N, CA, C and O of each residue as an XYZ file, in Angstrom:
920
protein
N      -9.589    -12.756     18.385
C     -10.764    -11.896     18.368
C     -11.478    -12.077     17.040
O     -10.877    -11.860     15.987
N     -12.712    -12.459     17.062
C     -13.476    -12.637     15.838
C     -14.013    -11.296     15.384
O     -14.356    -10.441     16.200
N     -14.082    -11.118     14.063
C     -14.547     -9.855     13.517
C     -16.016     -9.919     13.170
O     -16.669    -10.942     13.377
N     -16.540     -8.815     12.636
C     -17.951     -8.786     12.248
C     -18.203     -9.661     11.034
O     -17.305     -9.895     10.225
N     -19.423    -10.137     10.914
C     -19.808    -10.948      9.761
C     -20.377    -10.051      8.670
O     -21.067     -9.071      8.951
N     -20.078    -10.399      7.426
C     -20.577     -9.610      6.302
C     -22.053     -9.860      6.084
O     -22.517    -10.997      6.164
N     -22.793     -8.794      5.806
C     -24.218     -8.913      5.521
C     -24.530     -8.680      4.047
O     -25.666     -8.882      3.618
N     -23.539     -8.260      3.266
C     -23.742     -8.033      1.842
C     -22.394     -8.085      1.126
O     -21.351     -8.225      1.765
N     -22.420     -7.971     -0.203
C     -21.210     -8.135     -1.002
C     -20.186     -7.038     -0.734
O     -18.981     -7.290     -0.747
N     -20.671     -5.815     -0.490
C     -19.742     -4.721     -0.212
C     -18.984     -4.993      1.085
O     -17.762     -4.854      1.142
N     -19.719     -5.382      2.121
C     -19.064     -5.687      3.389
C     -18.117     -6.870      3.249
O     -17.052     -6.885      3.866
N     -18.491     -7.860      2.449
C     -17.628     -9.020      2.244
C     -16.297     -8.603      1.629
O     -15.246     -9.113      2.019
N     -16.336     -7.672      0.663
C     -15.103     -7.192      0.038
C     -14.251     -6.432      1.048
O     -13.031     -6.594      1.086
N     -14.896     -5.603      1.863
C     -14.156     -4.833      2.867
C     -13.517     -5.761      3.906
O     -12.341     -5.614      4.242
N     -14.302     -6.715      4.406
C     -13.820     -7.573      5.481
C     -12.773     -8.578      5.015
O     -11.973     -9.052      5.821
N     -12.766     -8.908      3.730
C     -11.765     -9.860      3.228
C     -10.525     -9.169      2.696
O      -9.545     -9.831      2.354
N     -10.556     -7.845      2.622
C      -9.359     -7.121      2.177
C      -8.258     -7.214      3.219
O      -8.514     -7.063      4.414
N      -7.053     -7.459      2.777
C      -5.893     -7.447      3.661
C      -4.673     -7.101      2.832
O      -4.714     -7.151      1.603
N      -3.608     -6.758      3.491
C      -2.364     -6.443      2.797
C      -1.658     -7.742      2.445
O      -1.169     -8.452      3.323
N      -1.608     -8.046      1.155
C      -1.012     -9.292      0.673
C       0.432     -9.029      0.272
O       0.717     -8.098     -0.483
N       1.340     -9.853      0.781
C       2.778     -9.644      0.568
C       3.431    -10.833     -0.130
O       4.562    -11.208      0.179
N       2.700    -11.415     -1.071
C       3.224    -12.506     -1.894
C       2.182    -12.831     -2.941
O       1.026    -13.081     -2.600
N       2.572    -12.836     -4.243
C       1.603    -12.947     -5.327
C       1.969    -14.054     -6.302
O       3.138    -14.399     -6.474
N       0.940    -14.602     -6.933
C       1.128    -15.522     -8.048
C       1.460    -14.723     -9.303
O       1.105    -13.547     -9.389
N       2.132    -15.330    -10.275
C       2.515    -14.579    -11.485
C       1.381    -14.344    -12.473
O       1.598    -13.685    -13.490
N       0.195    -14.848    -12.219
C      -0.921    -14.686    -13.152
C      -1.151    -13.214    -13.474
O      -1.295    -12.406    -12.556
N      -1.188    -12.844    -14.751
C      -1.325    -11.426    -15.110
C      -2.709    -10.879    -14.818
O      -3.685    -11.622    -14.712
N      -2.768     -9.578    -14.691
C      -4.043     -8.859    -14.565
C      -4.137     -7.946    -15.789
O      -3.291     -7.066    -15.950
N      -5.135     -8.127    -16.657
C      -5.208     -7.358    -17.896
C      -5.346     -5.863    -17.667
O      -5.873     -5.419    -16.646
N      -4.862     -5.093    -18.638
C      -4.963     -3.634    -18.546
C      -6.400     -3.180    -18.362
O      -6.669     -2.280    -17.566
N      -7.342     -3.803    -19.101
C      -8.720     -3.341    -19.015
C      -9.292     -3.508    -17.608
O     -10.148     -2.728    -17.188
N      -8.828     -4.512    -16.887
C      -9.276     -4.694    -15.507
C      -8.703     -3.592    -14.623
O      -9.421     -3.001    -13.816
N      -7.416     -3.317    -14.774
C      -6.780     -2.267    -13.976
C      -7.419     -0.915    -14.276
O      -7.703     -0.143    -13.360
N      -7.643     -0.632    -15.539
C      -8.247      0.648    -15.909
C      -9.661      0.764    -15.347
O     -10.068      1.835    -14.897
N     -10.403     -0.334    -15.375
C     -11.756     -0.315    -14.802
C     -11.706     -0.059    -13.295
O     -12.505      0.717    -12.771
N     -10.780     -0.701    -12.605
C     -10.663     -0.491    -11.161
C     -10.343      0.964    -10.850
O     -10.876      1.518     -9.889
N      -9.488      1.586    -11.640
C      -9.158      2.991    -11.418
C     -10.362      3.884    -11.688
O     -10.585      4.861    -10.973
N     -11.138      3.552    -12.714
C     -12.359      4.316    -12.980
C     -13.342      4.210    -11.817
O     -13.963      5.198    -11.428
N     -13.476      3.012    -11.271
C     -14.363      2.819    -10.119
C     -13.839      3.598     -8.916
O     -14.599      4.293     -8.243
N     -12.555      3.483     -8.652
C     -11.960      4.167     -7.500
C     -12.119      5.675     -7.595
O     -12.265      6.356     -6.581
N     -12.091      6.195     -8.819
C     -12.178      7.638     -9.027
C     -13.557      8.210     -8.696
O     -13.747      9.426     -8.735
N     -14.519      7.343     -8.372
C     -15.800      7.826     -7.868
C     -15.712      8.242     -6.402
O     -16.720      8.632     -5.812
N     -14.543      8.165     -5.817
C     -14.363      8.621     -4.435
C     -14.708     10.104     -4.327
O     -14.494     10.862     -5.273
N     -15.237     10.515     -3.185
C     -15.520     11.943     -3.010
C     -14.225     12.736     -2.889
O     -13.228     12.249     -2.357
N     -14.260     13.963     -3.390
C     -13.126     14.866     -3.197
C     -13.654     16.281     -3.101
O     -14.635     16.636     -3.754
N     -12.996     17.089     -2.278
C     -13.447     18.457     -2.058
C     -13.564     19.224     -3.363
O     -12.605     19.302     -4.131
N     -14.735     19.791     -3.616
C     -15.064     20.534     -4.837
C     -14.678     19.762     -6.101
O     -14.333     20.354     -7.124
N     -14.743     18.430     -6.011
C     -14.476     17.538     -7.150
C     -13.095     17.768     -7.765
O     -12.938     17.712     -8.985
N     -12.092     18.026     -6.915
C     -10.746     18.291     -7.422
C     -10.061     17.042     -7.973
O      -9.225     17.140     -8.870
N     -10.412     15.858     -7.438
C      -9.850     14.597     -7.935
C      -8.306     14.648     -7.960
O      -7.709     14.675     -9.036
N      -7.669     14.661     -6.791
C      -6.230     14.918     -6.720
C      -5.335     13.740     -7.080
O      -4.112     13.877     -7.066
N      -5.909     12.594     -7.399
C      -5.099     11.397     -7.633
C      -4.441     11.398     -9.013
O      -5.038     11.799    -10.011
N      -3.190     10.934     -9.032
C      -2.446     10.657    -10.259
C      -1.844      9.264    -10.090
O      -1.320      8.944     -9.023
N      -1.911      8.451    -11.110
C      -1.466      7.060    -10.983
C      -0.662      6.643    -12.214
O      -1.055      6.915    -13.348
N       0.466      5.982    -11.973
C       1.213      5.294    -13.027
C       1.040      3.794    -12.777
O       1.436      3.292    -11.725
N       0.460      3.090    -13.724
C       0.243      1.643    -13.608
C       1.302      0.914    -14.428
O       1.495      1.207    -15.609
N       1.980     -0.028    -13.802
C       3.098     -0.742    -14.419
C       2.833     -2.235    -14.476
O       2.304     -2.821    -13.531
N       3.204     -2.841    -15.591
C       3.124     -4.295    -15.749
C       4.198     -4.712    -16.745
O       4.805     -3.871    -17.407
N       4.423     -6.013    -16.842
C       5.338     -6.546    -17.843
C       6.749     -5.971    -17.754
O       7.305     -5.827    -16.666
N       7.317     -5.645    -18.911
C       8.695     -5.160    -18.970
C       8.862     -3.832    -18.242
O       9.897     -3.590    -17.621
N       7.844     -2.963    -18.315
C       7.931     -1.672    -17.632
C       8.012     -1.858    -16.122
O       8.774     -1.162    -15.451
N       7.237     -2.783    -15.588
C       7.273     -3.064    -14.154
C       8.613     -3.666    -13.767
O       9.192     -3.288    -12.748
N       9.111     -4.596    -14.565
C      10.382     -5.238    -14.239
C      11.526     -4.226    -14.230
O      12.391     -4.274    -13.355
N      11.534     -3.316    -15.192
C      12.583     -2.294    -15.235
C      12.498     -1.382    -14.010
O      13.523     -1.007    -13.440
N      11.287     -1.031    -13.611
C      11.118     -0.176    -12.440
C      11.568     -0.891    -11.177
O      12.255     -0.309    -10.338
N      11.178     -2.159    -11.042
C      11.606     -2.937     -9.871
C      13.130     -3.006     -9.790
O      13.718     -2.793     -8.730
N      13.754     -3.307    -10.922
C      15.216     -3.409    -10.941
C      15.858     -2.078    -10.548
O      16.830     -2.044     -9.794
N      15.302     -0.987    -11.070
C      15.843      0.321    -10.748
C      15.696      0.675     -9.282
O      16.612      1.240     -8.685
N      14.542      0.347     -8.687
C      14.331      0.622     -7.270
C      15.276     -0.197     -6.406
O      15.869      0.318     -5.458
N      15.414     -1.478     -6.739
C      16.317     -2.333     -5.962
C      17.750     -1.826     -6.047
O      18.445     -1.755     -5.033
N      18.193     -1.475     -7.248
C      19.574     -1.000     -7.422
C      19.807      0.287     -6.643
O      20.856      0.448     -6.019
N      18.847      1.204     -6.670
C      19.002      2.463     -5.953
C      19.078      2.240     -4.453
O      19.883      2.870     -3.766
N      18.240      1.346     -3.943
C      18.264      1.049     -2.513
C      19.589      0.423     -2.095
O      20.195      0.847     -1.110
N      20.040     -0.585     -2.840
C      21.274     -1.268     -2.477
C      22.488     -0.352     -2.601
O      23.493     -0.550     -1.918
N      22.391      0.661     -3.481
C      23.489      1.620     -3.631
C      23.414      2.748     -2.597
O      24.311      3.588     -2.527
N      22.349      2.764     -1.799
C      22.209      3.800     -0.779
C      21.985      5.183     -1.341
O      22.469      6.169     -0.784
N      21.249      5.269     -2.453
C      21.092      6.561     -3.118
C      20.210      7.533     -2.354
O      20.419      8.742     -2.442
N      19.231      7.042     -1.607
C      18.370      7.918     -0.812
C      18.267      7.362      0.594
O      17.820      6.234      0.802
N      18.685      8.163      1.550
C      18.687      7.688      2.938
C      17.936      8.630      3.881
O      17.787      8.332      5.066
N      17.464      9.766      3.358
C      16.842     10.756      4.242
C      15.351     10.584      4.413
O      14.736     11.310      5.194
N      14.748      9.638      3.702
C      13.322      9.376      3.866
C      12.471     10.203      2.925
O      12.989     10.891      2.045
N      11.156     10.134      3.116
C      10.214     10.774      2.212
C      10.117     12.273      2.403
O      10.725     12.847      3.307
N       9.338     12.892      1.529
C       9.172     14.344      1.562
C       8.065     14.781      2.503
O       8.053     15.930      2.945
N       7.150     13.901      2.814
C       6.081     14.195      3.762
C       6.112     13.131      4.853
O       6.069     11.936      4.557
N       6.185     13.552      6.097
C       6.278     12.595      7.186
C       5.038     11.717      7.292
O       3.909     12.195      7.176
N       5.266     10.426      7.513
C       4.150      9.491      7.688
C       3.831      9.301      9.169
O       2.664      9.226      9.556
N       4.884      9.223      9.999
C       4.704      9.012     11.436
C       5.355     10.159     12.203
O       6.375     10.693     11.768
N       4.773     10.543     13.346
C       5.446     11.527     14.193
C       6.627     10.888     14.918
O       6.681      9.670     15.093
N       7.576     11.734     15.339
C       8.716     11.264     16.116
C       8.797     12.076     17.406
O       8.942     13.297     17.355
N       8.704     11.414     18.567
C       8.490      9.975     18.756
C       7.029      9.597     18.504
O       6.131     10.436     18.576
N       6.818      8.330     18.212
C       5.465      7.821     17.974
C       4.825      7.509     19.326
O       5.352      6.682     20.071
N       3.690      8.155     19.666
C       3.077      7.943     20.981
C       2.277      6.644     21.036
O       2.005      6.012     20.016
N       1.917      6.274     22.237
C       1.023      5.132     22.450
C      -0.428      5.566     22.244
O      -0.747      6.733     22.469
N      -1.310      4.668     21.825
C      -1.097      3.225     21.639
C      -0.530      2.851     20.267
O      -0.392      1.670     19.949
N      -0.199      3.871     19.452
C       0.183      3.627     18.068
C       1.528      2.926     17.951
O       1.735      2.103     17.059
N       2.455      3.264     18.874
C       3.762      2.613     18.845
C       3.635      1.114     19.077
O       4.255      0.322     18.367
N       2.839      0.721     20.063
C       2.677     -0.702     20.359
C       2.021     -1.444     19.205
O       2.399     -2.573     18.890
N       1.033     -0.808     18.572
C       0.378     -1.449     17.433
C       1.363     -1.639     16.280
O       1.385     -2.688     15.635
N       2.168     -0.622     16.032
C       3.134     -0.724     14.936
C       4.165     -1.818     15.219
O       4.500     -2.605     14.334
N       4.663     -1.861     16.447
C       5.645     -2.887     16.793
C       5.059     -4.286     16.684
O       5.729     -5.215     16.234
N       3.808     -4.432     17.097
C       3.194     -5.765     17.067
C       3.100     -6.303     15.648
O       3.498     -7.438     15.389
N       2.573     -5.492     14.718
C       2.436     -6.012     13.364
C       3.803     -6.270     12.741
O       3.969     -7.214     11.968
N       4.778     -5.434     13.074
C       6.115     -5.639     12.539
C       6.717     -6.960     12.973
O       7.231     -7.713     12.147
N       6.655     -7.246     14.264
C       7.246     -8.483     14.759
C       6.393     -9.700     14.417
O       6.923    -10.795     14.232
N       5.071     -9.517     14.331
C       4.231    -10.626     13.874
C       4.598    -11.017     12.440
O       4.713    -12.202     12.127
N       4.780    -10.018     11.573
C       5.161    -10.295     10.189
C       6.532    -10.953     10.128
O       6.713    -11.949      9.428
N       7.488    -10.409     10.846
C       8.832    -11.001     10.849
C       8.812    -12.431     11.376
O       9.596    -13.273     10.939
N       7.907    -12.699     12.319
C       7.795    -14.061     12.830
C       7.408    -15.037     11.734
O       7.957    -16.136     11.656
N       6.465    -14.643     10.889
C       6.060    -15.505      9.774
C       7.195    -15.666      8.761
O       7.298    -16.691      8.087
N       8.041    -14.640      8.664
C       9.145    -14.680      7.699
C      10.407    -15.318      8.275
O      11.402    -15.477      7.568
N      10.368    -15.682      9.554
C      11.550    -16.288     10.170
C      12.660    -15.297     10.436
O      13.835    -15.664     10.412
N      12.309    -14.043     10.690
C      13.301    -13.001     10.969
C      13.239    -12.649     12.450
O      12.167    -12.365     12.984
N      14.384    -12.668     13.102
C      14.447    -12.309     14.514
C      15.238    -11.018     14.667
O      15.936    -10.578     13.753
N      15.108    -10.433     15.835
C      15.760     -9.152     16.114
C      17.268     -9.230     15.827
O      17.947    -10.167     16.247
N      17.759     -8.249     15.121
C      19.188     -8.174     14.829
C      19.593     -8.761     13.486
O      20.738     -8.596     13.065
N      18.673     -9.444     12.802
C      19.018    -10.042     11.500
C      18.817     -8.997     10.399
O      17.848     -9.038      9.640
N      19.763     -8.065     10.343
C      19.618     -6.915      9.463
C      19.625     -7.299      7.984
O      18.929     -6.667      7.188
N      20.384     -8.306      7.602
C      20.417     -8.691      6.195
C      19.079     -9.259      5.745
O      18.635     -8.991      4.628
N      18.440    -10.033      6.596
C      17.107    -10.551      6.263
C      16.093     -9.413      6.186
O      15.192     -9.435      5.347
N      16.240     -8.425      7.058
C      15.347     -7.275      7.016
C      15.545     -6.490      5.719
O      14.578     -6.033      5.110
N      16.805     -6.338      5.299
C      17.075     -5.648      4.034
C      16.490     -6.430      2.861
O      15.966     -5.836      1.919
N      16.577     -7.742      2.915
C      16.024     -8.569      1.835
C      14.506     -8.413      1.769
O      13.922     -8.414      0.685
N      13.873     -8.279      2.936
C      12.425     -8.068      2.941
C      12.080     -6.712      2.345
O      11.080     -6.587      1.639
N      12.890     -5.699      2.619
C      12.634     -4.381      2.041
C      12.783     -4.426      0.519
O      12.037     -3.762     -0.201
N      13.737     -5.202      0.036
C      13.879     -5.370     -1.410
C      12.619     -6.002     -1.994
O      12.152     -5.576     -3.051
N      12.064     -7.007     -1.326
C      10.814     -7.618     -1.802
C       9.697     -6.581     -1.839
O       8.855     -6.590     -2.737
N       9.701     -5.677     -0.839
C       8.759     -4.562     -0.847
C       8.894     -3.755     -2.131
O       7.907     -3.501     -2.822
N      10.109     -3.358     -2.441
C      10.364     -2.512     -3.601
C      10.094     -3.237     -4.910
O       9.996     -2.607     -5.963
N       9.974     -4.548     -4.851
C       9.637     -5.335     -6.037
C       8.159     -5.743     -6.029
O       7.756     -6.671     -6.730
N       7.366     -5.037     -5.231
C       5.916     -5.269     -5.160
C       5.573     -6.710     -4.778
O       4.516     -7.218     -5.150
N       6.462     -7.361     -4.042
C       6.220     -8.731     -3.573
C       5.872     -9.679     -4.719
O       5.154    -10.660     -4.526
N       6.384     -9.379     -5.910
C       6.150    -10.264     -7.047
C       4.816    -10.084     -7.731
O       4.449    -10.909     -8.568
N       4.068     -9.028     -7.408
C       2.759     -8.804     -8.026
C       2.915     -8.501     -9.515
O       3.918     -7.909     -9.916
N       1.945     -8.893    -10.341
C       2.024     -8.638    -11.779
C       1.698     -7.201    -12.160
O       1.979     -6.783    -13.284
N       1.108     -6.436    -11.238
C       0.798     -5.029    -11.473
C       1.286     -4.213    -10.285
O       1.041     -4.561     -9.130
N       1.974     -3.129    -10.587
C       2.409     -2.210     -9.547
C       1.984     -0.797     -9.890
O       2.174     -0.342    -11.017
N       1.414     -0.106     -8.926
C       1.013      1.282     -9.122
C       1.942      2.211     -8.349
O       2.446      1.861     -7.281
N       2.159      3.388     -8.899
C       2.749      4.491     -8.159
C       1.731      5.611     -8.146
O       1.276      6.063     -9.197
N       1.375      6.058     -6.953
C       0.343      7.073     -6.770
C       1.004      8.371     -6.306
O       1.752      8.379     -5.329
N       0.727      9.459     -7.008
C       1.332     10.740     -6.665
C       0.269     11.816     -6.538
O      -0.876     11.640     -6.955
N       0.676     12.936     -5.951
C      -0.224     14.067     -5.760
C       0.546     15.347     -6.061
O       1.756     15.413     -5.846
N      -0.141     16.344     -6.550
C       0.442     17.643     -6.845
C       0.996     18.258     -5.554
O       0.304     18.328     -4.538
N       2.243     18.695     -5.615
C       2.933     19.218     -4.440
C       2.210     20.414     -3.804
O       2.374     20.673     -2.612
N       1.428     21.127     -4.579
C       0.780     22.339     -4.076
C      -0.448     22.051     -3.226
O      -0.935     22.942     -2.529
N      -0.955     20.830     -3.268
C      -2.196     20.517     -2.568
C      -1.951     20.246     -1.086
O      -0.852     19.873     -0.676
N      -3.003     20.443     -0.298
C      -2.880     20.384      1.159
C      -3.617     19.180      1.732
O      -4.015     18.274      1.001
N      -3.791     19.185      3.055
C      -4.245     18.001      3.776
C      -5.608     17.506      3.305
O      -5.854     16.300      3.304
N      -6.496     18.412      2.906
C      -7.809     17.970      2.449
C      -7.723     17.037      1.265
O      -8.463     16.057      1.183
N      -6.819     17.339      0.343
C      -6.652     16.485     -0.838
C      -6.035     15.146     -0.466
O      -6.307     14.136     -1.114
N      -5.203     15.129      0.578
C      -4.648     13.852      1.038
C      -5.743     12.984      1.661
O      -5.735     11.763      1.505
N      -6.664     13.602      2.352
C      -7.811     12.844      2.880
C      -8.621     12.261      1.731
O      -9.004     11.092      1.768
N      -8.882     13.075      0.707
C      -9.594     12.589     -0.472
C      -8.844     11.418     -1.115
O      -9.454     10.446     -1.561
N      -7.533     11.525     -1.154
C      -6.709     10.482     -1.764
C      -6.865      9.157     -1.031
O      -6.886      8.093     -1.649
N      -6.973      9.231      0.288
C      -7.168      8.014      1.066
C      -8.450      7.291      0.689
O      -8.486      6.062      0.645
N      -9.505      8.057      0.416
C     -10.765      7.426      0.009
C     -10.637      6.788     -1.371
O     -11.220      5.733     -1.623
N      -9.887      7.416     -2.257
C      -9.620      6.833     -3.574
C      -8.874      5.507     -3.437
O      -9.225      4.522     -4.087
N      -7.853      5.486     -2.595
C      -7.057      4.266     -2.417
C      -7.887      3.141     -1.809
O      -7.748      1.982     -2.201
N      -8.743      3.478     -0.860
C      -9.606      2.452     -0.264
C     -10.590      1.923     -1.297
O     -10.814      0.715     -1.380
N     -11.184      2.826     -2.090
C     -12.062      2.376     -3.159
C     -11.362      1.380     -4.076
O     -11.933      0.362     -4.467
N     -10.125      1.694     -4.407
C      -9.362      0.846     -5.318
C      -9.149     -0.543     -4.729
O      -9.328     -1.549     -5.416
N      -8.770     -0.597     -3.464
C      -8.534     -1.885     -2.820
C      -9.809     -2.711     -2.714
O      -9.782     -3.924     -2.924
N     -10.924     -2.065     -2.389
C     -12.189     -2.787     -2.234
C     -12.720     -3.240     -3.586
O     -13.233     -4.352     -3.713
N     -12.598     -2.384     -4.596
C     -13.039     -2.774     -5.940
C     -12.228     -3.961     -6.445
O     -12.776     -4.861     -7.083
N     -10.936     -3.970     -6.167
C     -10.094     -5.101     -6.558
C     -10.520     -6.365     -5.833
O     -10.599     -7.435     -6.436
N     -10.792     -6.244     -4.549
C     -11.183     -7.418     -3.770
C     -12.500     -7.993     -4.279
O     -12.679     -9.210     -4.307
N     -13.420     -7.119     -4.683
C     -14.713     -7.575     -5.192
C     -14.559     -8.393     -6.470
O     -15.445     -9.175     -6.816
N     -13.441     -8.220     -7.172
C     -13.159     -8.994     -8.390
C     -12.227    -10.169     -8.121
O     -11.705    -10.777     -9.055
N     -12.020    -10.487     -6.851
C     -11.182    -11.617     -6.500
C      -9.699    -11.329     -6.525
O      -8.888    -12.254     -6.487
N      -9.327    -10.052     -6.590
C      -7.924     -9.656     -6.595
C      -7.499     -9.201     -5.207
O      -8.330     -8.889     -4.354
N      -6.204     -9.171     -5.005
C      -5.639     -8.741     -3.734
C      -4.709     -7.565     -3.959
O      -4.223     -7.342     -5.068
N      -4.468     -6.817     -2.894
C      -3.662     -5.606     -2.995
C      -2.777     -5.445     -1.775
O      -2.927     -6.148     -0.776
N      -1.851     -4.505     -1.880
C      -1.094     -4.050     -0.718
C      -0.758     -2.585     -0.942
O      -0.097     -2.236     -1.920
N      -1.215     -1.728     -0.034
C      -0.790     -0.331     -0.060
C       0.655     -0.277      0.431
O       0.977     -0.897      1.444
N       1.526      0.444     -0.255
C       2.957      0.356      0.015
C       3.561      1.743      0.198
O       3.907      2.417     -0.772
N       3.681      2.158      1.456
C       4.245      3.468      1.766
C       5.735      3.534      1.484
O       6.297      4.628      1.423
N       6.391      2.394      1.311
C       7.845      2.358      1.140
C       8.295      3.213     -0.035
O       9.374      3.804      0.020
N       7.505      3.293     -1.084
C       7.942      4.046     -2.261
C       8.044      5.542     -1.983
O       8.810      6.248     -2.640
N       7.278      6.023     -1.016
C       7.377      7.431     -0.642
C       8.706      7.755      0.007
O       9.067      8.927      0.121
N       9.446      6.735      0.436
C      10.761      6.945      1.040
C      11.854      7.171     -0.013
O      12.986      7.510      0.334
N      11.523      6.987     -1.290
C      12.500      7.116     -2.369
C      11.942      8.016     -3.477
O      11.861      7.597     -4.631
N      11.554      9.256     -3.130
C      10.845     10.096     -4.110
C      11.673     10.453     -5.334
O      11.159     10.425     -6.452
N      12.944     10.788     -5.148
C      13.767     11.182     -6.299
C      13.989     10.005     -7.232
O      13.980     10.161     -8.453
N      14.186      8.833     -6.659
C      14.389      7.636     -7.474
C      13.139      7.309     -8.272
O      13.218      7.008     -9.463
N      11.981      7.368     -7.615
C      10.721      7.084     -8.316
C      10.521      8.063     -9.463
O      10.187      7.660    -10.577
N      10.727      9.354     -9.192
C      10.530     10.352    -10.251
C      11.525     10.145    -11.395
O      11.168     10.295    -12.563
N      12.761      9.803    -11.064
C      13.763      9.592    -12.115
C      13.413      8.394    -12.980
O      13.474      8.475    -14.207
N      13.048      7.288    -12.355
C      12.775      6.066    -13.109
C      11.525      6.189    -13.973
O      11.445      5.579    -15.039
N      10.548      6.976    -13.519
C       9.279      7.092    -14.242
C       9.180      8.369    -15.054
O       8.188      8.581    -15.752
N      10.192      9.224    -14.977
C      10.154     10.466    -15.735
C       9.079     11.427    -15.263
O       8.452     12.108    -16.075
N       8.858     11.489    -13.944
C       7.825     12.352    -13.382
C       8.387     13.738    -13.070
O       9.579     13.892    -12.803
N       7.520     14.730    -13.108
C       7.927     16.096    -12.805
C       8.191     16.258    -11.316
O       7.738     15.453    -10.502
N       8.933     17.311    -10.966
C       9.264     17.555     -9.570
C       8.043     17.888     -8.727
O       8.093     17.786     -7.501
N       6.932     18.292     -9.375
C       5.742     18.626     -8.591
C       4.982     17.392     -8.132
O       3.984     17.516     -7.423
N       5.437     16.194     -8.524
C       4.759     14.954     -8.146
C       5.324     14.439     -6.821
O       6.462     13.976     -6.756
N       4.516     14.528     -5.777
C       4.885     13.952     -4.484
C       4.392     12.507     -4.460
O       3.222     12.244     -4.739
N       5.272     11.578     -4.130
C       4.898     10.164     -4.094
C       4.077      9.899     -2.830
O       4.560     10.073     -1.711
N       2.839      9.479     -3.032
C       1.963      9.145     -1.906
C       2.239      7.721     -1.437
O       2.466      7.484     -0.250
N       2.218      6.778     -2.373
C       2.451      5.374     -2.048
C       2.506      4.579     -3.346
O       2.287      5.118     -4.430
N       2.796      3.312     -3.219
C       2.615      2.365     -4.300
C       1.482      1.424     -3.938
O       0.983      1.443     -2.813
N       1.078      0.603     -4.895
C       0.106     -0.437     -4.598
C       0.378     -1.636     -5.491
O       0.533     -1.500     -6.705
N       0.433     -2.808     -4.880
C       0.540     -4.069     -5.610
C      -0.871     -4.587     -5.874
O      -1.749     -4.479     -5.019
N      -1.082     -5.151     -7.066
C      -2.370     -5.749     -7.419
C      -2.112     -7.105     -8.076
O      -1.276     -7.220     -8.972
N      -2.826     -8.116     -7.629
C      -2.682     -9.442     -8.225
C      -3.459    -10.474     -7.430
O      -4.378    -10.145     -6.680
N      -3.071    -11.728     -7.608
C      -3.702    -12.840     -6.894
C      -2.744    -13.337     -5.805
O      -1.574    -13.613     -6.071
N      -3.255    -13.444     -4.591
C      -2.418    -13.853     -3.466
C      -1.834    -15.243     -3.686
O      -2.516    -16.149     -4.164
N      -0.561    -15.398     -3.331
C       0.081    -16.705     -3.325
C      -0.243    -17.375     -1.993
O       0.210    -16.902     -0.951
N      -1.009    -18.456     -1.996
C      -1.413    -19.065     -0.724
C      -0.250    -19.681      0.043
O      -0.367    -19.963      1.235
N       0.879    -19.890     -0.646
C       2.021    -20.514      0.011
C       3.034    -19.497      0.535
O       4.021    -19.889      1.158
N       2.817    -18.209      0.302
C       3.750    -17.196      0.783
C       3.631    -17.068      2.298
O       2.537    -16.808      2.801
N       4.727    -17.242      3.041
C       4.645    -17.175      4.505
C       4.055    -15.866      5.020
O       3.329    -15.864      6.014
N       4.363    -14.747      4.352
C       3.870    -13.452      4.827
C       2.356    -13.373      4.790
O       1.754    -12.601      5.537
N       1.737    -14.164      3.927
C       0.282    -14.092      3.800
C      -0.460    -14.836      4.903
O      -1.690    -14.864      4.923
N       0.288    -15.434      5.816
C      -0.346    -16.025      6.996
C      -0.662    -14.975      8.061
O      -1.375    -15.252      9.025
N      -0.125    -13.773      7.877
C      -0.349    -12.704      8.846
C      -1.814    -12.286      8.860
O      -2.409    -12.058      7.807
N      -2.386    -12.186     10.036
C      -3.729    -11.669     10.215
C      -3.675    -10.558     11.268
O      -3.138    -10.757     12.358
N      -4.224     -9.411     10.946
C      -4.199     -8.292     11.881
C      -5.526     -8.163     12.603
O      -6.557     -8.649     12.139
N      -5.481     -7.503     13.740
C      -6.675     -7.274     14.541
C      -7.084     -5.814     14.443
O      -6.265     -4.956     14.113
N      -8.341     -5.535     14.728
C      -8.841     -4.169     14.756
C      -9.551     -3.914     16.083
O     -10.228     -4.789     16.622
N      -9.381     -2.710     16.590
C     -10.099     -2.293     17.794
C     -11.575     -2.155     17.449
O     -11.914     -1.603     16.402
N     -12.454     -2.647     18.310
C     -13.893     -2.598     18.068
C     -14.430     -1.181     18.212
O     -13.855     -0.355     18.921
N     -15.541     -0.910     17.532
C     -16.144      0.418     17.561
C     -16.475      0.876     18.971
O     -16.402      2.067     19.275
N     -16.841     -0.074     19.839
C     -17.161      0.276     21.213
C     -15.982      0.831     21.987
O     -16.158      1.468     23.026
N     -14.753      0.587     21.474
C     -13.558      1.076     22.154
C     -13.089      2.418     21.594
O     -12.593      3.259     22.343
N     -13.241      2.629     20.276
C     -12.730      3.899     19.720
C     -13.842      4.905     19.458
O     -13.559      6.067     19.166
N     -15.093      4.486     19.555
C     -16.200      5.390     19.249
C     -16.975      5.804     20.478
O     -17.012      5.081     21.474
N     -17.588      6.954     20.408
C     -18.516      7.437     21.431
C     -19.902      7.500     20.797
O     -20.060      8.046     19.705
N     -20.871      6.963     21.451
C     -22.238      6.922     20.936
C     -23.122      7.762     21.850
O     -23.314      7.440     23.023
N     -23.646      8.824     21.300
C     -24.418      9.771     22.098
C     -25.819      9.900     21.529
O     -25.992     10.010     20.315
N     -26.790      9.889     22.374
C     -28.164     10.115     21.961
C     -28.863      8.892     21.392
O     -29.943      9.017     20.815
N     -28.271      7.712     21.540
C     -28.896      6.489     21.039
C     -29.762      5.869     22.133
O     -30.380      4.827     21.915
């Protein structure tokens, strides 16, 4: 299925954005990351509350965090999942089929077949190591805030990904970190009021990474939208 064509630079950044799961080691300077966060913070938020909190990691700090996350996972320190549910149980259709498709499509590129649990665990470790990206973010929100602030947060995260893409960088939003909230808070010295929303990898895509061959499809507006009065 072919997608829409870009008519301007903003659309080009949106349409070329994808979740990249393999990065080159080329560093991304702090001033670039800080600028991207400043741009992203122009996202709308109810009564200008600006609910986003971000820890940006690179270099030795990122490596220590990656090592700590991997060690905690392999030791089985947290097995009960995140503090805020991401998916309902059971997951209804058509969402279940979409989730299964992208999962098996990705595993196909990685050479993982059903039942290969050790390979699946190794892929999760790569997740926790930001797929080798030179910059890793941890995004948190104040525990007292409600659904409206989470909606605002989504717009901030999208701004961040699009702003990065406009500068030739790639990203991956990473919900996996929300599954290890106590570990994240311990490793980063965060207060208990910090709910982990997600992580984000930032860097330059590795063109040779098998996972980066994955291409996802989107349902067209004519299928999910209703147009009235046109």
